[in-house]
C-alpha positions in Angstrom: -12.9 -8.6 5.9 -9.2 -8.3 5.4 -6.6 -7.5 8.1 -4.0 -4.8 7.6 -0.6 -5.1 9.3 1.8 -2.2 9.1 5.6 -2.5 9.4 7.0 -0.6 12.4 8.7 1.9 10.0 5.4 2.9 8.4 4.4 4.9 11.6 7.5 7.0 11.2 7.0 7.4 7.5 3.4 8.6 8.1 4.7 11.5 10.3 6.5 13.1 7.3 3.7 12.6 4.7 1.6 15.5 3.5 -2.0 15.7 4.8 -3.4 14.8 1.4 -1.4 11.6 1.2 -2.5 10.6 4.7 -6.1 11.0 3.7 -5.6 8.9 0.6 -3.8 6.2 2.7 -6.8 6.1 5.1 -9.1 5.7 2.1 -6.8 3.0 0.7 -7.0 1.1 4.0 -10.8 1.3 4.1 -11.0 -0.2 0.6 -8.6 -3.0 1.4 -10.3 -3.9 4.6 -13.7 -4.1 2.9 -12.9 -5.7 -0.5 -9.3 -6.6 -0.4 -6.7 -6.0 -3.1 -9.2 -6.8 -5.8 -11.1 -3.7 -4.8 -8.0 -1.6 -5.5 -7.8 -2.9 -9.0 -11.3 -1.6 -9.7 -10.3 2.0 -8.9 -8.0 3.2 -11.6 -6.7 6.2 -9.6 -4.6 3.8 -7.3 -2.8 2.2 -10.3 -2.4 -1.0 -8.3 0.3 -3.2 -9.8 2.7 -6.0 -9.0 6.4 -5.2 -8.7 9.4 -7.0 -10.2 13.0 -7.4 -9.4 14.0 -7.2 -5.7 10.3 -6.4 -4.9 8.9 -9.4 -6.6 5.9 -10.8 -4.7 4.9 -7.3 -3.5 2.4 -4.9 -5.0 2.3 -1.1 -5.2 -0.6 1.4 -5.2 -0.4 5.1 -6.1 -1.4 7.5 -3.3 -0.4 10.6 -5.2 1.8 11.6 -8.0 5.0 10.9 -6.1 3.8 8.6 -3.2 3.2 4.8 -3.2 2.2 2.2 -0.7 4.1 -1.1 -1.0 2.4 -4.1 0.4 2.3 -7.9 0.3 -0.8 -10.1 0.5 -1.5 -13.5 2.0 -4.8 -14.8 0.7 -4.8 -17.9 2.9 -4.8 -15.7 6.0 -6.8 -12.8 4.5 -3.9 -10.5 5.4 -2.3 -7.4 3.8 1.1 -6.5 5.1 2.1 -2.8 4.4 5.8 -2.8 4.0 6.5 0.8 3.2 5.1 4.2 2.2 7.6 5.7 -0.2 8.2 8.7 -2.4 8.3 6.4 -5.4 11.7 4.9 -4.5 11.5 1.1 -5.1 14.9 0.2 -3.9 14.7 -2.4 -1.1 15.9 -1.1 2.3 
């Protein structure tokens, strides 16, 4: 069982998301808690991938055509840290 921690800004970002994206995010969290990031890679709709550049060390999963969840994993602690929910803008803030 994986633990999911959300950055404090994620709560604010969730308030402005469309309902469909919120449902996909909840499904994303269910999959991560049960099978971890490896489970996301098995579902092609999420297009889970590692990021480069300033976001190196982070991963991204697609929640919709324009929305992504950016997260970082710590396998030693079985932990997933959600950094941001973004409208496909990978610039570090």
